Structure formats: structure tokens, C-alpha cells
VEXDREN-2710 file (C-alpha; in Angstrom, 1 decimal):
% VEXDREN-2710
k/r/px/py/pz
1/MET/-30.0/45.8/27.9
2/THR/-26.8/45.5/29.8
3/SER/-25.6/42.3/31.6
4/GLU/-25.2/42.4/35.4
5/PRO/-21.7/42.6/36.8
6/GLY/-20.3/39.2/37.5
7/ALA/-22.6/37.4/35.0
8/SER/-20.8/34.6/33.1
9/ALA/-20.4/34.9/29.4
10/PRO/-22.5/32.5/27.3
11/PRO/-20.6/29.3/26.3
12/PRO/-19.2/29.3/22.8
13/THR/-21.4/27.7/20.2
14/THR/-20.2/24.3/19.0
15/LEU/-21.3/22.1/16.2
16/ALA/-23.3/19.0/16.9
17/PRO/-21.4/15.7/16.4
18/ALA/-23.6/14.7/13.4
19/THR/-22.9/18.1/11.8
20/ARG/-19.1/17.7/12.3
21/THR/-19.3/14.2/10.8
22/VAL/-21.1/15.4/7.7
23/LEU/-18.7/18.3/7.2
24/THR/-15.7/16.1/7.6
25/LEU/-17.1/13.6/5.1
26/ALA/-17.9/16.4/2.6
27/ALA/-14.3/17.8/3.0
28/ALA/-12.9/14.3/2.5
29/VAL/-14.9/13.8/-0.7
30/VAL/-13.7/17.1/-2.1
31/LEU/-10.1/16.3/-1.3
32/LEU/-10.3/12.8/-2.8
33/ALA/-12.0/14.1/-5.9
34/GLY/-9.1/16.6/-6.3
35/LEU/-6.6/13.7/-5.9
36/HIS/-8.4/11.7/-8.5
37/ALA/-8.5/14.5/-11.0
38/ALA/-4.7/15.2/-10.5
39/ASN/-3.7/11.5/-10.2
40/GLU/-1.2/11.8/-13.1
41/ILE/0.8/14.3/-11.0
42/VAL/0.0/13.0/-7.5
43/ALA/0.8/9.3/-8.1
44/PRO/4.4/9.8/-9.3
45/MET/5.0/12.3/-6.5
46/LEU/3.8/9.7/-3.9
47/LEU/5.9/7.0/-5.5
48/ALA/8.9/9.3/-5.3
49/ALA/8.2/10.1/-1.7
50/VAL/8.0/6.4/-0.8
51/ILE/11.3/5.6/-2.6
52/VAL/13.1/8.5/-0.8
53/ILE/11.7/7.2/2.5
54/ILE/13.1/3.7/1.7
55/CYS/16.5/5.1/0.7
56/HIS/16.8/7.8/3.3
57/PRO/18.7/5.7/6.0
58/VAL/21.6/5.3/3.6
59/ARG/22.7/8.8/4.5
60/PHE/23.2/8.1/8.3
61/PRO/26.3/5.9/8.2
62/LEU/27.8/8.2/5.6
63/GLU/27.2/11.3/7.7
64/ALA/28.5/9.5/10.8
65/ARG/31.8/9.0/8.9
66/GLY/32.1/12.7/8.2
67/TRP/30.6/12.9/4.7
68/PRO/29.0/16.4/4.0
69/ARG/25.3/16.5/3.7
70/TRP/25.3/17.2/0.0
71/ALA/27.4/14.1/-0.7
72/ALA/25.1/11.9/1.4
73/THR/22.1/13.3/-0.3
74/THR/23.7/12.5/-3.7
75/VAL/24.2/8.9/-2.6
76/VAL/20.5/8.7/-1.6
77/VAL/19.4/10.0/-5.0
78/VAL/21.7/7.6/-6.8
79/VAL/20.3/4.6/-4.8
80/ALA/16.7/5.9/-5.6
81/TYR/17.6/6.1/-9.3
82/LEU/19.0/2.5/-9.3
83/ILE/15.7/1.2/-7.8
84/LEU/13.7/3.2/-10.4
85/ALA/15.9/1.9/-13.2
86/ALA/15.4/-1.7/-12.1
87/LEU/11.6/-1.2/-11.9
88/LEU/11.5/0.5/-15.3
89/ALA/13.6/-2.3/-16.9
90/MET/11.4/-5.0/-15.5
91/LEU/8.1/-3.3/-16.5
92/VAL/9.2/-2.5/-20.0
93/PHE/10.6/-6.0/-20.6
94/ALA/7.6/-7.8/-19.2
95/GLY/5.1/-5.6/-21.0
96/PHE/6.5/-6.0/-24.4
97/GLN/7.1/-9.7/-23.9
98/PHE/3.5/-10.1/-22.9
99/ALA/2.3/-8.3/-26.0
100/ASP/4.3/-10.6/-28.2
101/LEU/3.0/-13.7/-26.4
102/VAL/-0.6/-12.5/-27.0
103/ARG/0.0/-12.1/-30.7
104/GLU/1.9/-15.4/-31.0
105/TYR/-0.6/-17.6/-29.1
106/LEU/-3.9/-15.9/-30.0
107/PRO/-5.0/-18.7/-32.5
108/GLN/-4.2/-21.4/-29.9
109/LEU/-6.1/-19.5/-27.3
110/ARG/-9.2/-19.2/-29.4
111/SER/-9.0/-22.9/-30.3
112/SER/-8.8/-23.9/-26.7
113/VAL/-11.8/-21.7/-25.7
114/LEU/-13.8/-23.1/-28.6
115/ASP/-13.0/-26.7/-27.6
116/GLY/-14.2/-25.8/-24.1
117/VAL/-17.4/-24.4/-25.4
118/ASP/-18.0/-27.6/-27.4
119/ALA/-17.4/-29.7/-24.3
120/LEU/-19.9/-27.7/-22.4
121/SER/-22.5/-28.0/-25.2
122/ALA/-22.0/-31.8/-25.2
123/LEU/-22.8/-31.9/-21.5
124/GLY/-26.0/-29.9/-22.1
125/ILE/-24.7/-26.8/-20.3
126/ASP/-25.8/-23.4/-21.4
127/THR/-22.9/-21.8/-23.3
128/ASP/-24.1/-18.2/-23.4
129/LEU/-21.4/-17.1/-21.0
130/ALA/-18.8/-19.1/-22.9
131/ALA/-20.0/-17.6/-26.2
132/THR/-19.6/-14.1/-24.7
133/ALA/-16.1/-15.0/-23.7
134/THR/-15.2/-16.1/-27.2
135/ALA/-16.5/-12.9/-28.5
136/TRP/-14.0/-11.1/-26.4
137/LEU/-11.2/-13.2/-28.0
138/GLU/-11.7/-11.7/-31.4
139/PRO/-8.3/-11.0/-32.9
140/SER/-8.9/-7.2/-33.1
141/ARG/-10.0/-7.0/-29.5
142/VAL/-7.2/-9.1/-28.1
143/LEU/-4.5/-7.3/-30.2
144/ALA/-6.0/-4.0/-29.0
145/LEU/-5.7/-5.2/-25.4
146/ALA/-2.1/-6.1/-26.0
147/GLY/-1.5/-2.7/-27.4
148/ASP/-3.2/-1.1/-24.4
149/ILE/-1.0/-3.1/-22.0
150/SER/2.1/-1.9/-23.9
151/GLY/0.8/1.6/-23.8
152/THR/0.2/1.4/-20.1
153/VAL/3.7/0.2/-19.6
154/LEU/5.0/3.2/-21.6
155/GLY/2.8/5.5/-19.5
156/ILE/4.2/4.1/-16.3
157/ALA/7.7/4.5/-17.7
158/THR/6.9/8.1/-18.5
159/ALA/5.7/8.7/-15.0
160/LEU/8.9/7.3/-13.7
161/PHE/10.8/10.2/-15.4
162/PHE/8.8/12.6/-13.3
163/VAL/9.6/10.5/-10.3
164/LEU/13.3/11.0/-11.1
165/ALA/12.9/14.8/-10.8
166/TYR/10.7/14.6/-7.6
167/ALA/13.3/12.3/-5.9
168/ILE/16.1/14.9/-6.1
169/PHE/14.1/17.6/-4.3
170/MET/12.6/15.2/-1.8
171/ALA/15.9/13.7/-0.9
172/ALA/17.4/17.2/-0.3
173/ASP/14.4/18.2/1.9
174/ALA/14.6/14.9/3.8
175/ALA/18.2/15.8/4.8
176/ARG/16.8/19.0/6.4
177/TYR/13.8/17.3/8.0
178/SER/16.0/14.7/9.7
179/THR/17.3/17.5/11.9
180/ALA/13.8/18.3/13.3
181/SER/14.4/16.6/16.6
182/ARG/17.5/18.7/17.3
183/VAL/15.8/21.9/16.2
184/PHE/12.5/21.5/18.1
185/GLY/13.5/19.2/20.9
186/SER/10.6/17.9/22.9
187/SER/8.2/20.7/21.8
188/ARG/7.2/18.7/18.7
189/ALA/8.1/15.2/20.0
190/ASP/4.6/13.8/19.2
191/GLU/4.6/14.9/15.6
192/ILE/8.2/13.8/15.0
193/GLY/7.5/10.5/16.6
194/ARG/4.5/9.8/14.4
195/ALA/6.5/10.8/11.3
196/THR/9.3/8.5/12.4
197/ARG/7.0/5.6/13.0
198/PHE/5.3/6.1/9.6
199/SER/8.6/6.1/7.8
200/SER/9.9/3.1/9.6
201/GLY/6.6/1.2/8.9
202/VAL/6.9/2.0/5.2
203/ARG/10.5/0.8/5.0
204/ARG/9.7/-2.4/6.9
205/TYR/6.6/-3.1/4.7
206/PHE/8.5/-2.8/1.4
207/VAL/11.5/-4.7/2.7
208/VAL/9.3/-7.6/3.8
209/ASN/7.3/-7.6/0.5
210/ALA/10.4/-7.3/-1.6
211/SER/12.1/-10.2/0.2
212/PHE/9.1/-12.5/0.0
213/GLY/8.4/-11.4/-3.6
214/ALA/11.9/-12.2/-4.7
215/VAL/11.7/-15.7/-3.2
216/VAL/8.3/-16.3/-4.7
217/ALA/9.4/-15.0/-8.1
218/VAL/12.5/-17.2/-8.3
219/ILE/10.6/-20.4/-7.2
220/ASP/7.7/-19.7/-9.6
221/GLY/10.0/-18.9/-12.5
222/ILE/12.1/-22.1/-12.1
223/ALA/8.9/-24.2/-11.7
224/LEU/7.3/-22.7/-14.9
225/ALA/10.5/-23.2/-16.9
226/MET/10.7/-26.8/-15.8
227/LEU/7.0/-27.3/-16.8
228/GLY/7.7/-25.8/-20.2
229/VAL/5.4/-22.7/-19.9
230/PRO/6.4/-20.0/-22.3
231/ALA/8.2/-16.8/-21.0
232/PRO/8.7/-17.9/-17.4
233/VAL/10.8/-14.8/-16.7
234/VAL/7.7/-12.6/-17.5
235/TRP/5.6/-14.5/-15.1
236/ALA/8.3/-14.4/-12.4
237/ILE/8.4/-10.6/-12.8
238/LEU/4.6/-10.5/-12.6
239/ALA/4.8/-12.6/-9.4
240/PHE/7.3/-10.2/-7.9
241/VAL/5.3/-7.0/-8.7
242/THR/1.9/-8.4/-7.7
243/ASN/3.4/-9.4/-4.3
244/PHE/3.2/-5.7/-3.4
245/VAL/-0.6/-5.8/-3.9
246/PRO/-2.1/-7.0/-0.6
247/ASN/-4.5/-10.0/-0.6
248/ILE/-5.4/-10.1/-4.3
249/GLY/-1.8/-10.0/-5.6
250/PHE/-1.6/-13.8/-5.6
251/VAL/-4.6/-14.1/-7.9
252/LEU/-3.3/-11.4/-10.2
253/GLY/0.0/-13.2/-10.5
254/LEU/-1.6/-16.6/-11.1
255/VAL/-4.2/-16.1/-13.8
256/PRO/-1.9/-15.1/-16.8
257/PRO/0.5/-18.0/-16.5
258/ALA/-2.3/-20.4/-15.8
259/ILE/-4.0/-19.3/-19.0
260/MET/-0.8/-19.6/-21.0
261/ALA/-0.3/-23.1/-19.6
262/PHE/-3.8/-24.0/-20.6
263/VAL/-3.1/-22.8/-24.2
264/VAL/0.1/-24.7/-24.7
265/GLY/-0.6/-27.8/-22.6
266/GLY/-4.3/-28.1/-21.9
267/TRP/-5.9/-28.7/-18.5
268/PRO/-3.2/-30.9/-17.1
269/LEU/-0.5/-28.2/-17.5
270/ALA/-2.8/-25.5/-16.2
271/LEU/-3.7/-27.5/-13.1
272/ALA/-0.1/-28.1/-12.5
273/VAL/0.7/-24.4/-12.6
274/VAL/-2.2/-23.7/-10.2
275/ALA/-1.0/-26.4/-7.9
276/ILE/2.5/-25.1/-7.8
277/TYR/1.3/-21.5/-7.2
278/CYS/-1.0/-22.6/-4.4
279/LEU/1.7/-24.6/-2.8
280/VAL/4.4/-21.9/-3.0
281/ASN/2.5/-18.7/-3.0
282/VAL/-0.2/-19.6/-0.4
283/VAL/2.4/-21.0/2.0
284/LEU/4.7/-17.9/1.7
285/GLN/2.3/-15.1/0.9
286/VAL/-0.8/-16.2/2.8
287/LEU/0.6/-18.1/5.8
288/VAL/4.1/-16.7/6.5
289/GLN/4.3/-13.2/5.0
290/PRO/1.2/-11.7/6.7
291/LYS/2.8/-12.3/10.1
292/PHE/5.8/-10.2/9.1
293/VAL/3.7/-7.6/7.4
294/ALA/1.4/-7.3/10.5
295/ASP/4.5/-6.7/12.6
296/ALA/5.6/-4.0/10.2
297/VAL/2.4/-2.0/9.7
298/ASN/-0.3/-3.3/12.1
299/LEU/-3.2/-3.1/9.7
300/SER/-6.2/-5.4/9.7
301/LEU/-6.7/-7.7/6.8
302/THR/-10.0/-6.0/5.9
303/LEU/-8.5/-2.6/5.9
304/SER/-5.6/-3.8/3.8
305/PHE/-8.0/-5.2/1.2
306/VAL/-10.3/-2.2/1.1
307/SER/-7.3/0.1/0.9
308/VAL/-6.1/-1.6/-2.4
309/VAL/-9.5/-1.0/-4.1
310/PHE/-9.9/2.5/-2.7
311/TRP/-6.5/3.9/-3.6
312/THR/-6.5/2.2/-7.0
313/PHE/-9.7/4.1/-7.7
314/VAL/-8.4/7.4/-6.4
315/ILE/-4.9/7.6/-8.0
316/GLY/-4.9/4.8/-10.6
317/PRO/-2.7/1.6/-10.9
318/LEU/0.1/2.9/-8.6
319/GLY/-2.5/3.1/-5.9
320/ALA/-2.5/-0.7/-5.6
321/ILE/1.2/-0.7/-4.8
322/LEU/1.1/2.4/-2.6
323/ALA/-2.2/1.4/-0.8
324/ILE/-0.6/0.4/2.5
325/PRO/1.8/3.4/2.8
326/LEU/-1.0/5.8/2.0
327/THR/-3.3/4.2/4.6
328/LEU/-0.5/4.4/7.1
329/LEU/-0.1/8.1/6.3
330/VAL/-3.8/8.8/6.8
331/ARG/-3.7/6.9/10.1
332/ALA/-0.6/8.8/11.3
333/VAL/-2.0/12.2/10.3
334/LEU/-5.7/11.9/11.3
335/VAL/-5.9/9.2/13.9
336/GLU/-2.7/8.8/15.9
337/GLY/-2.6/12.5/16.7
338/ASP/-6.2/12.6/18.1
339/PRO/-6.6/11.1/21.6
340/ARG/-10.3/10.8/20.9
341/ALA/-9.8/8.5/18.0
342/THR/-8.0/5.8/19.9
343/TRP/-10.7/3.3/19.1
344/LEU/-10.4/4.0/15.4
345/ARG/-6.7/3.3/15.7
346/TRP/-7.5/0.0/17.4
347/LEU/-10.0/-0.9/14.8
348/SER/-7.5/-0.3/12.0
349/GLY/-5.3/-3.1/13.5
350/ASP/-2.8/-1.0/15.5
351/ALA/-1.7/-2.2/18.9
352/VAL/-2.6/0.9/20.9
353/PRO/0.0/1.6/23.5
354/PRO/-1.2/1.9/27.1
355/ALA/-0.4/5.6/27.3
356/ALA/-2.8/6.3/24.4
357/ARG/-5.8/4.5/25.9
358/PRO/-8.6/6.6/27.4
359/ALA/-9.4/6.3/31.1
360/ALA/-12.2/3.9/32.1
361/SER/-15.3/5.6/33.5
362/SER/-15.8/5.5/37.2
363/GLY/-17.5/7.5/39.9
364/ASP/-14.4/9.6/40.6
365/PRO/-13.2/11.3/37.3
366/HIS/-9.7/11.6/38.8
367/VAL/-9.3/7.9/39.5
368/ALA/-8.2/5.6/36.7
369/GLU/-9.5/2.1/36.6
370/PRO/-7.5/-1.0/35.5
371/ASP/-8.1/-2.5/32.1
372/THR/-9.0/-6.1/31.5
373/ASP/-5.4/-7.2/32.0
374/GLY/-5.4/-5.6/35.4
375/GLU/-3.0/-2.8/34.4
376/ASN/-3.7/0.7/35.5
377/VAL/-3.6/2.4/32.1
378/GLY/-6.2/5.1/32.4
379/THR/-5.7/8.7/33.3
380/THR/-8.0/11.7/33.5
381/ARG/-8.1/14.2/30.7
382/ALA/-7.2/16.9/33.1
383/GLY/-4.4/14.9/34.7
384/ALA/-3.0/14.0/31.3
385/VAL/-3.0/17.7/30.2
386/ASP/-1.4/18.7/33.5
387/ARG/1.4/16.1/33.2
388/ALA/2.0/17.1/29.6
389/ASP/2.6/20.6/30.9
390/GLY/5.0/19.3/33.5
391/ALA/2.7/20.3/36.4
392/THR/1.2/18.1/39.2
393/PRO/-2.5/17.5/38.8
394/ASP/-4.8/19.1/41.3
395/PRO/-5.9/16.8/44.1
END
């Protein structure tokens, strides 16, 4: 049977929205499973990429002064190596110092816990939970934990050696990618703009966290030394590192020194450590720092917290530190480039620019309506496409 002349072709078959959603989620699960399986390779690679992004601006003043590209790249690699060397030195020192502290103060820790169990028993409180805790403080278990921590530190140190190799190649490629705007001009302006915003957000995020982390670490270390808590430098390093873990970093940095203070000085010293951490860390990390972080990355508090748990599960311990950059990368690749996902971008905490907001619905599809602020920010889909092509929309 032949179609009549002039008959229109049938419209192309499209998937239902529910089907597209299911397929997208299935593909995401497969991709994340692959990342989880290859986390020992992926995590160091992502860390190297973040460090190169942080160090990349070093090349610009050098090239402006006439340095050749290879020389500027060498300086970027050297700066990246210095950052990695500092991180490696802090982690190795803190890890082995912590293992020594566990071995030295284990008897006092057990004695303190047993005294607490006796006090609870005297008050008539069920001590099953406390008894379970004391079972975990058996010398063999605690020493095994200390050995596991030292082994984890060595594992991280080994991963950093892979990062050293990745950084060389990434820094060389970054020198080439920095010329993308001159090579492609306005034809790829949107993609280049998103990559530039992502890189700038990552740099601002780590600069803010490093600055606040250094201040918190110095204050905590001095306070712990004045109180007589053993190994204040170790806890200061812990406070600095955990400052890069959003939301829960404060708790991770507080618990170990509080336990050590309880072991050597009882409840009064432990409460003093908690009070100092709450005064210093809460004021700086909870009240002041989030304002600067929000200006740097524009992520909601809920998404920041969930991203830590999620990326730690996917790629391991480094996922807690790289959670915010990875979330920014996902948003830049999957959300910011899709005009239909503007509401997802807004839900993530980003301040959606007026040009990216969809048009308000009205009787005339070619007439944009003002938003709640009274600004005319809407455009028609056809008009937006026509203007992107440089043409005047049809009346």
C-alpha cells in the first residue's frame, strides 16, 4: 500500500518520560558501580585533577612574562608536588603518632571505661551497651585498629605516588586546554564557560577551606597544648584535614582529642576540650565558613552532606574530601548544560541566572511574563533558539 502524495511522514517515536528516567537511573547505577570497582585507580586520578586545577593559575603570570609553555607547566607540576609532599608528610606523621598514642594509653583507656561502667551500675542503669563497648577495647582489637590506621595511611601515601604521575600529564594537557577559547571562539562558549566556572569554584572552595582549616588547626593545637592534652600537633593536623569534609568534619575532628583528654584528665578535661572546640570550631566552621563556601560553590547544605556520604561510598576515603568538587562536576556536566534542568540546578543551591530561567506560561507562547521580582526574564524556546543563531524571531 503506497502513501498518497503530500501525506506527512509519521512522527518519530520517542520514549516516554518514565522510560527515559528508568534508563537514565540504570545507566547511572552501572557507571557508579564501575567507579566503585575501580576506586583505587579513579580516586588518585580525581585527586590529581583537583590539585592541577588548583595550581593551574600559576602559569598565567609566567606566560604573560614571556615564559615558554613547557617552563610554566614545569612550575605548575612543582607546585602540585609541593602540595602533595606537605599532605603526605602530615598524614604519615599523624598516622604513626596516633598508633603510638593508642598503644601507650590503652590501659588508661580501659580503666576509664570500666570506671564509667561501674558508675552506671551504681545508678541502676543497664550496662549492656557499655559492656559491649568495653569488649571492643580488648588490647588485641585496639592494637589491630591502630595497625589498620597506620596501614590506611601507608595506602594513602602509596596512592599519592600515582597522583604524582597523573599530575605531570594533566598539567601538560591543561596548558593545551587553556587555549580552547582562542581555538573555538564563540562556537563552544557555553561548554568553555561551564568548565571555567567549575574550575574557579573548585579553587575557591579549597582556598576557603584551607584558610579556615589552618586558623582552626592553630587555635585548637595551642588550646590543647595549654590544657595538657597529649600530641596536640596530631589533633591540630586532624582538625585541618577534617575541615575539608563538609558538615561532619567538625565531629570527626573533635572525638579523638576529647577521648584522649578523658583518658588523661577525666571528665573535666574532656568537657574543656569539647567547650573549646564548640567555641572555636562552631563559630568559624558553622557560622562563618559556610557563608564563604556558599559564595564559592552555591550548593545546598543537604546536598553537601549527602555528597560526602555518597562519594565516600563510591570511591572510598578520598571521596569525603573530593565530595564537593565531584558534585560540582556532575552539576556542570549534566545539569547546567540542559535548559530543561534549570529547576534541578536551583534545587542544588545554585543561583540560576535570569538568562537560564524558562519562560513563564501565558496565553501567547511568544510573550514572556515577568518573574516574581517584576523582571522580564522569560523567553520562548523558539525565540531563544533563533537568537542563539543570530536571527530575529518570527513575529
